[in-house]
N, CA, C and O of each residue as an XYZ file, in Angstrom:
1008
protein
N      95.864     92.142    148.828
C      96.301     93.327    149.550
C      96.880     94.329    148.561
O      97.845     93.997    147.874
N      96.342     95.531    148.456
C      96.689     96.474    147.405
C      98.136     96.914    147.462
O      98.770     97.050    146.416
N      98.687     97.144    148.662
C     100.031     97.689    148.746
C     101.087     96.717    148.251
O     102.237     97.112    148.060
N     100.733     95.465    148.041
C     101.716     94.495    147.583
C     102.271     94.850    146.218
O     103.388     94.448    145.894
N     101.533     95.586    145.411
C     102.007     95.933    144.077
C     102.878     97.169    144.076
O     103.421     97.528    143.032
N     103.032     97.844    145.227
C     103.765     99.097    145.255
C     105.010     99.055    146.115
O     105.667    100.082    146.287
N     105.361     97.882    146.670
C     106.515     97.802    147.543
C     107.493     96.788    147.022
O     107.134     95.869    146.287
N     108.747     96.968    147.417
C     109.824     96.088    146.979
C     110.175     95.132    148.089
O     110.233     95.526    149.254
N     110.406     93.893    147.752
C     110.683     92.879    148.760
C     111.956     93.206    149.521
O     112.940     93.655    148.933
N     111.935     92.980    150.829
C     113.096     93.150    151.687
C     113.822     91.819    151.737
O     113.374     90.886    152.403
N     114.938     91.731    151.038
C     115.632     90.456    150.932
C     116.629     90.231    152.057
O     117.217     89.154    152.147
N     116.835     91.245    152.934
C     117.828     91.099    153.992
C     117.339     90.184    155.106
O     118.146     89.589    155.820
N     116.039     90.069    155.257
C     115.488     89.225    156.314
C     114.102     88.775    155.913
O     113.277     89.602    155.524
N     113.824     87.494    155.997
C     112.541     86.971    155.571
C     111.531     86.996    156.699
O     111.861     86.741    157.857
N     110.316     87.302    156.348
C     109.222     87.215    157.309
C     108.760     85.768    157.400
O     108.869     85.004    156.441
N     108.245     85.407    158.564
C     107.698     84.073    158.707
C     106.300     84.057    158.107
O     105.520     84.974    158.362
N     105.958     83.033    157.311
C     104.675     83.050    156.610
C     103.469     82.926    157.521
O     102.334     83.031    157.055
N     103.690     82.704    158.820
C     102.568     82.548    159.744
C     102.330     83.806    160.592
O     101.591     83.753    161.575
N     102.945     84.927    160.225
C     102.786     86.134    161.037
C     101.328     86.544    161.178
O     100.871     86.854    162.278
N     100.603     86.547    160.074
C      99.205     86.958    160.121
C      98.446     86.366    158.954
O      98.934     86.402    157.824
N      97.257     85.817    159.199
C      96.488     85.230    158.097
C      95.927     86.269    157.136
O      95.456     85.903    156.060
N      95.961     87.572    157.492
C      95.413     88.584    156.591
C      96.449     89.068    155.579
O      96.130     89.888    154.718
N      97.691     88.570    155.671
C      98.735     88.942    154.722
C      99.255     87.703    154.017
O      99.463     86.663    154.642
N      99.462     87.817    152.723
C     100.085     86.721    151.995
C     101.588     86.726    152.282
O     102.130     87.713    152.778
N     102.254     85.611    151.966
C     103.688     85.491    152.248
C     104.522     86.573    151.554
O     105.401     87.142    152.202
N     104.295     86.888    150.268
C     105.091     87.955    149.634
C     104.924     89.312    150.325
O     105.887     90.069    150.448
N     103.702     89.617    150.776
C     103.493     90.883    151.473
C     104.258     90.900    152.796
O     104.859     91.911    153.158
N     104.232     89.789    153.507
C     104.950     89.732    154.772
C     106.451     89.871    154.551
O     107.140     90.531    155.328
N     106.955     89.249    153.490
C     108.389     89.313    153.218
C     108.831     90.698    152.776
O     110.017     91.020    152.844
N     107.890     91.522    152.322
C     108.231     92.864    151.875
C     108.195     93.886    153.001
O     108.546     95.047    152.790
N     107.779     93.476    154.194
C     107.739     94.404    155.311
C     109.168     94.757    155.754
O     110.072     93.932    155.622
N     109.379     95.964    156.274
C     110.735     96.404    156.634
C     111.173     95.896    158.004
O     111.159     96.641    158.984
N     111.560     94.633    158.066
C     112.045     94.068    159.319
C     113.334     94.768    159.735
O     114.206     95.031    158.907
N     113.444     95.065    161.024
C     114.602     95.781    161.533
C     115.806     94.855    161.628
O     115.690     93.709    162.062
N     116.956     95.363    161.220
C     118.209     94.634    161.417
C     118.503     94.587    162.916
O     118.695     95.641    163.523
N     118.545     93.415    163.531
C     118.731     93.352    164.987
C     120.150     93.661    165.440
O     120.390     93.797    166.640
N     121.100     93.776    164.508
C     122.496     94.019    164.872
C     122.783     95.522    164.951
O     123.720     96.024    164.328
N     121.952     96.230    165.734
C     122.122     97.657    165.907
C     122.512     97.992    167.327
O     123.091     97.164    168.030
N     122.198     99.209    167.757
C     122.500     99.611    169.123
C     121.721     98.726    170.094
O     120.497     98.645    169.996
N     122.401     98.064    171.024
C     121.683     97.164    171.933
C     120.767     97.884    172.905
O     119.893     97.262    173.510
N     120.958     99.210    173.066
C     120.135     99.921    174.034
C     118.908    100.562    173.404
O     117.828    100.526    173.994
N     119.050    101.154    172.206
C     117.897    101.850    171.610
C     117.472    101.278    170.264
O     116.487    101.744    169.692
N     118.187    100.278    169.738
C     117.834     99.552    168.510
C     118.056    100.341    167.225
O     117.584     99.923    166.167
N     118.762    101.474    167.287
C     119.148    102.146    166.048
C     120.004    101.182    165.218
O     120.882    100.502    165.751
N     119.740    101.134    163.924
C     120.448    100.191    163.063
C     121.852    100.671    162.706
O     122.234    101.814    162.955
N     122.610     99.733    162.105
C     123.902    100.020    161.480
C     124.966    100.482    162.462
O     125.805    101.314    162.115
N     124.948     99.960    163.674
C     126.031    100.260    164.616
C     126.929     99.046    164.834
O     127.876     99.108    165.618
N     126.641     97.946    164.148
C     127.448     96.742    164.311
C     127.346     96.123    165.689
O     128.251     95.415    166.130
N     126.233     96.393    166.371
C     126.044     95.834    167.707
C     126.645     96.688    168.807
O     126.560     96.321    169.979
N     127.265     97.844    168.455
C     127.835     98.754    169.451
C     126.780     99.760    169.915
O     125.774     99.981    169.242
N     127.030    100.360    171.073
C     126.188    101.451    171.523
C     126.300    102.629    170.564
O     127.382    102.924    170.055
N     125.166    103.308    170.318
C     125.185    104.489    169.463
C     125.637    105.707    170.266
O     125.719    105.667    171.494
N     125.930    106.796    169.539
C     126.445    107.990    170.188
C     125.491    108.606    171.182
O     125.918    109.078    172.236
N     124.194    108.613    170.868
C     123.219    109.213    171.776
C     123.117    108.418    173.069
O     123.038    109.009    174.146
N     123.119    107.098    172.988
C     123.027    106.273    174.195
C     124.298    106.364    175.038
O     124.253    106.181    176.254
N     125.430    106.644    174.393
C     126.673    106.858    175.140
C     126.616    108.192    175.866
O     126.941    108.280    177.049
N     126.201    109.229    175.150
C     126.201    110.580    175.720
C     125.044    110.809    176.680
O     125.208    111.470    177.705
N     123.867    110.261    176.354
C     122.664    110.466    177.167
C     121.939    109.131    177.321
O     120.922    108.911    176.664
N     122.438    108.236    178.173
C     121.847    106.904    178.287
C     120.378    106.969    178.713
O     120.052    107.655    179.681
N     119.500    106.276    178.014
C     118.106    106.199    178.464
C     118.002    105.345    179.714
O     118.939    104.627    180.065
N     116.880    105.422    180.373
C     116.700    104.676    181.615
C     116.384    103.202    181.368
O     116.546    102.383    182.273
N     115.939    102.849    180.165
C     115.737    101.428    179.869
C     117.074    100.816    179.469
O     117.973    101.517    179.003
N     117.201     99.496    179.656
C     118.490     98.825    179.479
C     118.717     98.300    178.073
O     119.859     98.170    177.632
N     117.646     98.000    177.373
C     117.770     97.444    176.026
C     116.456     97.667    175.292
O     115.447     98.035    175.893
N     116.486     97.437    173.977
C     115.278     97.593    173.163
C     115.143     96.414    172.222
O     116.113     95.993    171.592
N     113.938     95.887    172.130
C     113.596     94.873    171.134
C     112.540     95.480    170.219
O     111.460     95.859    170.673
N     112.853     95.571    168.937
C     111.928     96.136    167.948
C     111.822     95.181    166.773
O     112.813     94.577    166.364
N     110.632     95.046    166.237
C     110.423     94.103    165.135
C     110.680     94.726    163.769
O     111.270     94.089    162.896
N     110.238     95.977    163.577
C     110.263     96.578    162.245
C     110.956     97.932    162.247
O     111.152     98.550    163.293
N     111.315     98.371    161.070
C     111.727     99.741    160.816
C     110.457    100.526    160.471
O     109.606    100.041    159.725
N     110.337    101.725    161.013
C     109.132    102.526    160.798
C     109.224    103.239    159.448
O     109.592    104.410    159.364
N     108.882    102.503    158.410
C     108.847    103.057    157.060
C     107.780    102.318    156.268
O     107.248    101.305    156.724
N     107.468    102.827    155.079
C     106.406    102.257    154.265
C     106.683    100.782    153.962
O     107.819    100.416    153.660
N     105.656     99.938    154.040
C     104.257    100.226    154.390
C     103.930    100.060    155.869
O     102.791    100.265    156.288
N     104.949     99.683    156.664
C     104.694     99.410    158.072
C     104.187    100.649    158.801
O     103.330    100.543    159.678
N     104.710    101.828    158.446
C     104.251    103.036    159.116
C     102.759    103.259    158.907
O     102.057    103.693    159.820
N     102.274    102.960    157.699
C     100.842    103.112    157.421
C     100.022    102.109    158.224
O      98.920    102.416    158.680
N     100.561    100.927    158.391
C      99.840     99.902    159.156
C      99.732    100.299    160.624
O      98.670    100.152    161.229
N     100.822    100.800    161.199
C     100.793    101.235    162.593
C      99.783    102.362    162.777
O      99.022    102.367    163.744
N      99.778    103.310    161.856
C      98.837    104.425    161.946
C      97.388    103.946    161.798
O      96.489    104.463    162.460
N      97.171    102.962    160.931
C      95.828    102.437    160.746
C      95.337    101.744    162.013
O      94.175    101.888    162.391
N      96.206    101.006    162.656
C      95.863    100.364    163.923
C      95.588    101.402    165.010
O      94.600    101.315    165.739
N      96.486    102.385    165.102
C      96.456    103.338    166.202
C      95.317    104.348    166.088
O      94.669    104.674    167.082
N      95.077    104.840    164.879
C      94.125    105.930    164.713
C      92.795    105.501    164.101
O      91.805    106.225    164.207
N      92.761    104.328    163.462
C      91.522    103.841    162.854
C      91.002    102.570    163.503
O      90.043    101.966    163.024
N      91.648    102.161    164.613
C      91.209    100.982    165.373
C      91.142     99.728    164.504
O      90.204     98.939    164.621
N      92.134     99.542    163.632
C      92.188     98.342    162.807
C      92.826     97.217    163.620
O      94.026     96.964    163.513
N      92.020     96.555    164.423
C      92.520     95.545    165.344
C      92.941     94.254    164.645
O      93.575     93.395    165.259
N      92.598     94.114    163.383
C      93.051     92.938    162.640
C      94.568     92.906    162.528
O      95.149     91.846    162.294
N      95.214     94.055    162.693
C      96.673     94.128    162.579
C      97.384     93.651    163.839
O      98.600     93.461    163.825
N      96.645     93.455    164.928
C      97.268     93.011    166.173
C      98.010     91.685    166.005
O      99.081     91.495    166.582
N      97.450     90.779    165.225
C      98.071     89.472    165.026
C      99.450     89.622    164.393
O     100.411     88.983    164.823
N      99.542     90.458    163.382
C     100.825     90.701    162.718
C     101.841     91.287    163.691
O     102.951     90.769    163.819
N     101.468     92.363    164.376
C     102.398     93.038    165.274
C     102.825     92.142    166.429
O     104.009     92.066    166.759
N     101.856     91.461    167.041
C     102.153     90.635    168.216
C     103.040     89.452    167.856
O     103.974     89.129    168.590
N     102.755     88.806    166.732
C     103.548     87.645    166.337
C     104.977     88.056    165.995
O     105.931     87.406    166.422
N     105.126     89.134    165.227
C     106.467     89.592    164.859
C     107.272     90.000    166.089
O     108.458     89.689    166.192
N     106.625     90.696    167.018
C     107.332     91.146    168.207
C     107.667     89.986    169.140
O     108.765     89.939    169.694
N     106.746     89.061    169.318
C     107.024     87.892    170.161
C     108.145     87.052    169.564
O     109.020     86.585    170.292
N     108.130     86.855    168.251
C     109.207     86.107    167.593
C     110.552     86.777    167.805
O     111.550     86.108    168.071
N     110.579     88.110    167.686
C     111.837     88.841    167.855
C     112.344     88.741    169.297
O     113.549     88.626    169.521
N     111.441     88.785    170.267
C     111.839     88.664    171.669
C     112.392     87.276    171.973
O     113.381     87.132    172.691
N     111.745     86.268    171.421
C     112.229     84.897    171.622
C     113.589     84.715    170.969
O     114.490     84.124    171.565
N     113.745     85.220    169.744
C     115.034     85.112    169.042
C     116.143     85.833    169.802
O     117.293     85.393    169.801
N     115.792     86.946    170.451
C     116.789     87.715    171.197
C     117.046     87.140    172.587
O     117.925     87.619    173.304
N     116.284     86.115    172.973
C     116.425     85.561    174.313
C     116.023     86.556    175.385
O     116.607     86.574    176.468
N     115.028     87.387    175.091
C     114.651     88.468    175.991
C     113.152     88.408    176.293
O     112.428     89.380    176.079
N     112.703     87.269    176.788
C     111.294     87.106    177.160
C     111.112     87.559    178.605
O     111.811     87.066    179.489
N     110.194     88.484    178.867
C     110.052     89.062    180.211
C     109.156     88.225    181.118
O     108.495     87.284    180.678
N     109.154     88.592    182.378
C     108.170     88.065    183.323
C     106.890     88.890    183.297
O     105.787     88.369    183.467
N     107.068     90.201    183.079
C     105.947     91.139    183.130
C     106.045     92.106    181.954
O     107.121     92.618    181.646
N     104.906     92.350    181.302
C     104.828     93.393    180.279
C     103.999     94.544    180.842
O     102.878     94.350    181.312
N     104.569     95.738    180.783
C     103.885     96.944    181.250
C     103.664     97.852    180.040
O     104.627     98.402    179.506
N     102.425     98.019    179.599
C     102.176     98.926    178.478
C     102.316    100.381    178.906
O     101.925    100.749    180.014
N     102.872    101.206    178.028
C     102.948    102.639    178.308
C     101.521    103.188    178.328
O     100.780    102.999    177.364
N     101.126    103.858    179.399
C      99.736    104.320    179.509
C      99.475    105.595    178.711
O     100.397    106.348    178.397
N      98.222    105.817    178.396
C      97.766    107.083    177.840
C      97.096    107.894    178.946
O      96.662    107.339    179.956
N      97.017    109.186    178.755
C      96.281    110.017    179.709
C      94.787    109.718    179.601
O      94.332    109.154    178.606
N      94.041    110.090    180.610
C      92.595    109.862    180.591
C      91.940    110.612    179.433
O      90.981    110.126    178.833
N      92.463    111.797    179.126
C      91.907    112.580    178.021
C      92.137    111.873    176.692
O      91.250    111.843    175.839
N      93.340    111.297    176.512
C      93.646    110.616    175.251
C      92.843    109.322    175.111
O      92.397    108.976    174.017
N      92.664    108.614    176.220
C      91.834    107.404    176.192
C      90.399    107.757    175.810
O      89.779    107.062    175.004
N      89.874    108.834    176.386
C      88.507    109.245    176.085
C      88.359    109.615    174.618
O      87.326    109.351    174.002
N      89.400    110.228    174.063
C      89.355    110.641    172.661
C      89.509    109.467    171.706
O      88.765    109.355    170.732
N      90.477    108.586    171.982
C      90.772    107.480    171.074
C      89.886    106.279    171.329
O      89.525    105.560    170.397
N      89.534    106.057    172.577
C      88.674    104.939    172.914
C      89.404    103.688    173.352
O      88.770    102.744    173.824
N      90.722    103.654    173.209
C      91.512    102.486    173.620
C      92.972    102.899    173.717
O      93.396    103.906    173.152
N      93.726    102.089    174.454
C      95.173    102.271    174.529
C      95.811    101.225    173.635
O      95.742    100.033    173.931
N      96.433    101.656    172.542
C      96.991    100.719    171.577
C      98.087     99.848    172.195
O      98.253     98.693    171.804
N      98.834    100.397    173.157
C      99.900     99.624    173.797
C      99.323     98.538    174.702
O      99.867     97.436    174.772
N      98.235     98.842    175.388
C      97.628     97.853    176.289
C      97.067     96.667    175.519
O      97.251     95.521    175.928
N      96.387     96.928    174.410
C      95.853     95.831    173.597
C      96.984     94.989    173.015
O      96.895     93.762    172.967
N      98.041     95.655    172.575
C      99.173     94.933    172.011
C      99.886     94.104    173.077
O     100.353     93.000    172.796
N      99.971     94.633    174.298
C     100.596     93.890    175.389
C      99.871     92.569    175.633
O     100.510     91.533    175.820
N      98.541     92.605    175.632
C      97.771     91.367    175.802
C      98.061     90.374    174.684
O      98.223     89.179    174.931
N      98.126     90.876    173.452
C      98.352     89.994    172.307
C      99.748     89.398    172.329
O      99.922     88.222    172.006
N     100.747     90.187    172.705
C     102.125     89.683    172.780
C     102.248     88.647    173.893
O     102.858     87.597    173.696
N     101.678     88.932    175.052
C     101.736     87.986    176.172
C     101.088     86.666    175.804
O     101.581     85.603    176.181
N      99.988     86.725    175.072
C      99.319     85.495    174.636
C     100.249     84.651    173.771
O     100.274     83.425    173.887
N     101.012     85.314    172.903
C     101.968     84.587    172.063
C     103.097     83.994    172.901
O     103.488     82.845    172.694
N     103.616     84.766    173.835
C     104.743     84.321    174.642
C     104.355     83.259    175.652
O     105.194     82.452    176.052
N     103.099     83.246    176.073
C     102.657     82.294    177.089
C     102.703     80.849    176.616
O     102.543     79.924    177.412
N     102.919     80.658    175.328
C     103.075     79.291    174.826
C     104.362     78.662    175.350
O     104.475     77.439    175.434
N     105.338     79.512    175.704
C     106.625     78.993    176.171
C     106.866     79.252    177.656
O     107.528     78.451    178.316
N     106.348     80.341    178.187
C     106.491     80.623    179.613
C     105.407     81.609    180.035
O     104.781     82.264    179.202
N     105.202     81.699    181.340
C     104.143     82.570    181.856
C     104.617     84.022    181.814
O     105.629     84.378    182.418
N     103.880     84.835    181.104
C     104.149     86.272    181.020
C     102.854     86.992    181.371
O     101.825     86.768    180.734
N     102.901     87.838    182.361
C     101.679     88.548    182.747
C     101.756     90.011    182.316
O     102.840     90.572    182.154
N     100.594     90.607    182.135
C     100.486     92.008    181.731
C      99.969     92.809    182.916
O      98.969     92.449    183.536
N     100.665     93.904    183.222
C     100.254     94.785    184.314
C      99.868     96.144    183.730
O     100.716     97.014    183.532
N      98.569     96.308    183.459
C      98.091     97.543    182.824
C      97.913     98.693    183.810
O      97.827     99.853    183.406
N      97.858     98.378    185.092
C      97.559     99.412    186.076
C      98.781     99.849    186.884
O      98.651    100.654    187.807
N      99.946     99.340    186.556
C     101.132     99.756    187.296
C     101.454    101.223    187.042
O     101.692    101.984    187.980
N     101.462    101.617    185.769
C     101.795    102.987    185.412
C     100.536    103.776    185.085
O      99.596    103.251    184.488
N     100.532    105.020    185.478
C      99.459    105.946    185.105
C     100.090    107.211    184.534
O     101.081    107.717    185.060
N      99.509    107.708    183.462
C      99.956    108.989    182.915
C      99.090    110.071    183.524
O      97.887    110.135    183.271
N      99.709    110.920    184.329
C      98.950    111.890    185.119
C      98.847    113.253    184.442
O      98.119    114.125    184.916
N      99.567    113.445    183.339
C      99.465    114.692    182.578
C      99.166    114.373    181.120
O      99.746    113.450    180.549
N      98.273    115.130    180.527
C      97.976    114.968    179.106
C      98.962    115.830    178.319
O      98.680    116.991    178.021
N     100.109    115.261    177.988
C     101.178    116.009    177.343
C     100.871    116.248    175.866
O     100.177    115.445    175.243
N     101.380    117.344    175.300
C     101.242    117.556    173.856
C     101.921    116.431    173.093
O     102.794    115.753    173.634
N     101.532    116.226    171.848
C     102.114    115.173    171.020
C     103.616    115.369    170.894
O     104.095    116.497    170.776
N     104.363    114.258    170.920
C     105.815    114.307    170.820
C     106.292    114.478    169.378
O     107.407    114.947    169.149
N     105.468    114.105    168.414
C     105.885    114.117    167.012
C     106.376    115.496    166.599
O     105.719    116.506    166.849
N     107.541    115.522    165.963
C     108.101    116.760    165.446
C     108.997    117.500    166.418
O     109.682    118.442    166.022
N     109.010    117.092    167.702
C     109.839    117.763    168.692
C     111.241    117.173    168.713
O     111.390    115.963    168.544
N     112.285    117.993    168.918
C     113.637    117.461    169.084
C     113.768    116.748    170.420
O     112.876    116.818    171.265
N     114.897    116.058    170.601
C     115.085    115.194    171.769
C     114.878    115.935    173.085
O     114.103    115.475    173.923
N     115.544    117.062    173.290
C     115.445    117.755    174.573
C     114.025    118.247    174.839
O     113.556    118.207    175.976
N     113.342    118.710    173.795
C     111.955    119.151    173.962
C     111.059    117.972    174.322
O     110.134    118.114    175.123
N     111.326    116.821    173.740
C     110.542    115.629    174.078
C     110.741    115.257    175.543
O     109.791    114.901    176.239
N     111.977    115.343    175.998
C     112.252    115.006    177.392
C     111.557    115.959    178.350
O     111.010    115.531    179.366
N     111.576    117.244    178.033
C     110.880    118.226    178.884
C     109.373    117.998    178.844
O     108.689    118.120    179.861
N     108.872    117.672    177.681
C     107.432    117.485    177.488
C     106.884    116.335    178.330
O     105.774    116.415    178.856
N     107.664    115.274    178.452
C     107.178    114.051    179.095
C     107.633    113.931    180.553
O     107.235    112.996    181.248
N     108.465    114.870    181.021
C     109.039    114.768    182.365
C     107.947    114.731    183.437
O     107.021    115.543    183.435
N     108.080    113.769    184.350
C     107.161    113.608    185.494
C     105.711    113.366    185.056
O     104.774    113.719    185.773
N     105.537    112.767    183.883
C     104.178    112.511    183.398
C     103.612    111.193    183.899
O     102.411    110.954    183.777
N     104.468    110.319    184.469
C     104.018    108.989    184.888
C     104.177    108.801    186.393
O     105.106    109.326    187.007
N     103.252    108.044    186.969
C     103.371    107.617    188.364
C     103.152    106.108    188.431
O     102.573    105.508    187.526
N     103.625    105.513    189.519
C     103.515    104.069    189.715
C     102.486    103.779    190.798
O     102.449    104.448    191.831
N     101.656    102.778    190.551
C     100.630    102.413    191.525
C     101.259    101.768    192.755
O     102.404    101.315    192.721
N     100.494    101.735    193.834
C     100.973    101.116    195.071
C     101.252     99.630    194.865
O     102.230     99.104    195.397
N     100.395     98.946    194.093
C     100.607     97.514    193.855
C     101.873     97.278    193.035
O     102.616     96.332    193.295
N     102.120     98.139    192.045
C     103.334     98.002    191.262
C     104.564     98.248    192.097
O     105.548     97.517    191.988
N     104.520     99.276    192.936
C     105.658     99.581    193.798
C     105.937     98.442    194.773
O     107.091     98.090    195.012
N     104.868     97.866    195.336
C     105.038     96.767    196.290
C     105.640     95.538    195.610
O     106.503     94.870    196.179
N     105.181     95.244    194.393
C     105.707     94.087    193.673
C     107.181     94.266    193.342
O     107.970     93.338    193.520
N     107.563     95.446    192.861
C     108.956     95.691    192.494
C     109.868     95.710    193.718
O     111.029     95.310    193.638
N     109.346     96.170    194.834
C     110.147     96.149    196.061
C     110.402     94.721    196.512
O     111.489     94.393    196.988
N     109.385     93.871    196.359
C     109.522     92.476    196.788
C     110.267     91.628    195.763
O     110.946     90.666    196.123
N     110.138     91.989    194.472
C     110.748     91.190    193.411
C     111.507     92.093    192.432
O     111.083     92.241    191.286
N     112.601     92.688    192.855
C     113.327     93.613    191.985
C     113.971     92.944    190.777
O     114.318     93.615    189.805
N     114.132     91.633    190.835
C     114.787     90.923    189.731
C     113.833     90.517    188.617
O     114.249     89.858    187.663
N     112.571     90.894    188.718
C     111.644     90.611    187.634
C     112.146     91.233    186.333
O     112.638     92.362    186.324
N     112.017     90.490    185.241
C     112.359     91.035    183.924
C     111.145     91.802    183.408
O     110.115     91.214    183.078
N     111.285     93.121    183.345
C     110.182     93.987    182.965
C     110.329     94.402    181.504
O     111.397     94.842    181.080
N     109.254     94.258    180.744
C     109.211     94.760    179.369
C     108.236     95.918    179.322
O     107.064     95.769    179.667
N     108.719     97.066    178.898
C     107.899     98.271    178.781
C     107.501     98.419    177.321
O     108.356     98.648    176.466
N     106.207     98.290    177.028
C     105.752     98.167    175.647
C     105.102     99.441    175.127
O     104.255    100.042    175.788
N     105.523     99.844    173.911
C     104.876    100.937    173.196
C     104.829    100.553    171.723
O     105.444     99.566    171.319
N     104.110    101.321    170.924
C     103.995    100.955    169.512
C     105.227    101.338    168.708
O     105.682    100.565    167.865
N     105.785    102.550    168.965
C     106.901    103.059    168.164
C     107.897    103.755    169.077
O     107.507    104.367    170.072
N     109.185    103.666    168.745
C     110.210    104.435    169.435
C     110.882    105.372    168.434
O     111.271    104.957    167.342
N     111.012    106.637    168.822
C     111.709    107.620    167.983
C     112.997    108.046    168.681
O     114.086    107.625    168.292
N     112.874    108.876    169.704
C     114.044    109.259    170.496
C     114.163    108.421    171.766
O     115.224    108.378    172.388
N     113.078    107.757    172.150
C     113.073    106.971    173.381
C     112.734    107.783    174.616
O     112.813    107.263    175.729
N     112.354    109.060    174.451
C     112.101    109.922    175.611
C     110.938    109.416    176.467
O     111.038    109.387    177.693
N     109.848    109.022    175.831
C     108.678    108.542    176.581
C     108.999    107.245    177.308
O     108.695    107.103    178.493
N     109.607    106.306    176.608
C     109.955    105.029    177.221
C     110.972    105.215    178.347
O     110.906    104.526    179.365
N     111.900    106.133    178.166
C     112.900    106.376    179.198
C     112.268    106.962    180.455
O     112.626    106.582    181.570
N     111.332    107.882    180.275
C     110.663    108.486    181.427
C     109.839    107.447    182.184
O     109.825    107.440    183.415
N     109.154    106.571    181.451
C     108.383    105.508    182.097
C     109.305    104.511    182.794
O     109.007    104.048    183.895
N     110.432    104.181    182.147
C     111.399    103.256    182.755
C     112.002    103.855    184.023
O     112.292    103.133    184.976
N     112.189    105.167    184.033
C     112.743    105.838    185.218
C     111.868    105.597    186.442
O     112.374    105.369    187.541
N     110.558    105.648    186.248
C     109.629    105.415    187.355
C     109.760    103.986    187.871
O     109.774    103.757    189.080
N     109.854    103.029    186.953
C     110.004    101.629    187.350
C     111.340    101.388    188.051
O     111.400    100.666    189.047
N     112.402    101.989    187.535
C     113.726    101.820    188.144
C     113.760    102.451    189.545
O     114.351    101.892    190.469
N     113.128    103.605    189.690
C     113.107    104.274    190.991
C     112.419    103.411    192.041
O     112.742    103.491    193.226
N     111.466    102.583    191.602
C     110.741    101.702    192.530
C     111.502    100.414    192.818
O     111.082     99.612    193.652
N     112.624    100.217    192.125
C     113.441     99.050    192.423
C     113.682     98.090    191.279
O     114.481     97.164    191.420
N     113.016     98.278    190.144
C     113.231     97.383    189.002
C     114.700     97.449    188.575
O     115.255     98.534    188.398
N     115.314     96.294    188.416
C     116.729     96.261    188.074
C     116.973     96.181    186.578
O     118.040     96.573    186.108
N     116.006     95.683    185.823
C     116.200     95.582    184.379
C     114.877     95.852    183.663
O     113.865     95.201    183.924
N     114.912     96.828    182.756
C     113.722     97.183    181.979
C     114.105     97.178    180.502
O     115.028     97.878    180.084
N     113.384     96.382    179.724
C     113.575     96.349    178.281
C     112.424     97.076    177.598
O     111.259     96.843    177.918
N     112.748     97.945    176.670
C     111.726     98.579    175.848
C     111.390     97.638    174.700
O     112.292     97.167    174.007
N     110.116     97.358    174.490
C     109.713     96.535    173.350
C     108.713     97.329    172.525
O     107.733     97.859    173.049
N     108.974     97.400    171.233
C     108.168     98.232    170.342
C     107.947     97.524    169.014
O     108.760     96.704    168.587
N     106.855     97.849    168.381
C     106.600     97.304    167.049
C     107.633     97.822    166.069
O     108.165     97.056    165.266
N     107.925     99.128    166.126
C     108.773     99.722    165.092
C     109.736    100.750    165.650
O     109.443    101.443    166.625
N     110.902    100.833    165.004
C     111.955    101.793    165.335
C     112.023    102.847    164.226
O     112.241    102.514    163.062
N     111.835    104.121    164.594
C     111.948    105.198    163.620
C     113.427    105.424    163.317
O     114.203    105.683    164.238
N     113.839    105.335    162.052
C     115.254    105.571    161.731
C     115.585    107.054    161.834
O     114.752    107.892    161.492
N     116.792    107.397    162.301
C     117.171    108.804    162.408
C     117.674    109.333    161.079
O     117.971    108.548    160.178
N     117.778    110.650    160.935
C     118.452    111.194    159.757
C     119.879    110.673    159.695
O     120.504    110.445    160.730
N     120.394    110.484    158.497
C     121.726    109.897    158.364
C     122.796    110.739    159.048
O     123.814    110.204    159.488
N     122.579    112.052    159.143
C     123.578    112.923    159.754
C     123.460    112.978    161.272
O     124.286    113.601    161.940
N     122.441    112.332    161.812
C     122.216    112.384    163.248
C     123.366    111.725    163.995
O     123.959    110.764    163.504
N     123.686    112.240    165.189
C     124.788    111.674    165.960
C     124.473    110.286    166.476
O     125.356    109.614    167.009
N     123.235    109.840    166.330
C     122.921    108.474    166.734
C     123.654    107.462    165.851
O     123.744    106.288    166.208
N     124.177    107.902    164.706
C     124.900    106.995    163.835
C     126.348    106.832    164.286
O     127.083    106.040    163.698
N     126.780    107.570    165.328
C     128.099    107.385    165.876
C     128.073    106.200    166.842
O     127.090    106.000    167.555
N     129.147    105.419    166.866
C     129.204    104.264    167.731
C     130.535    104.243    168.464
O     131.488    104.906    168.054
N     130.596    103.490    169.534
C     131.813    103.375    170.315
C     132.578    102.139    169.871
O     132.040    101.032    169.878
N     133.845    102.332    169.481
C     134.692    101.224    169.052
C     136.081    101.432    169.619
O     136.736    102.428    169.311
N     136.536    100.508    170.441
C     137.860    100.635    171.021
C     137.998    101.847    171.909
O     139.094    102.389    172.056
N     136.890    102.286    172.511
C     136.942    103.444    173.396
C     136.807    104.772    172.690
O     136.802    105.813    173.348
N     136.697    104.773    171.360
C     136.615    106.013    170.614
C     135.313    106.076    169.827
O     134.808    105.054    169.361
N     134.774    107.283    169.682
C     133.592    107.473    168.852
C     133.985    107.490    167.387
O     134.916    108.194    166.995
N     133.278    106.718    166.579
C     133.506    106.728    165.150
C     132.183    106.943    164.450
O     131.132    106.662    165.026
N     132.206    107.434    163.221
C     130.972    107.656    162.478
C     130.683    106.452    161.609
O     129.681    106.433    160.895
């Protein structure tokens, strides 16, 4: 693997050597695994397990986040290769790392709901990266308990402009009312509101898309929704997301 000669090993957390047969152990150990002791709601790192300032001031609709990696080199290139070049060989790596992280966190769901793409985006890309990943993650988790994937619960009814580069409030406006819930999904949540729902996407930046999708599920009766993502985009160091609540007071 060529990138192995250009990256520095991440010694803070070791990768499991069985993550993917297409990567050697040193390459896996050099991937930027996310420190799990961050904000319990949005997975921003370096909060000591406290809620971050953004989640305190503007709580997202999802209750917690499980993320496997930090979105930085070389993981960012791998996600882009999977998403835009249809490199499906990377599914094994992403699914295994994410399933391991969910098991370690004690947060294995009953149902995984992939964030949908609009019909226009599906036609352009040819696949929904979240839906394929949801199947792969469920397959890994099914070794320990039954986890089903519901690809048709959510529908994206508007083809929104890309979120990349937009600030938080613009992202929220961009994605507002973009999702609807199917009749079968609504009926299931009404009958079984205590189902542990995992809302899956490839990357989380501000959480606006995941929050909007979680809002639809919560409105239908879901009591707990966890966001699960391959990677967490780190914020700028000066961002208020680095503020945390300690003893009732915000600290930096």
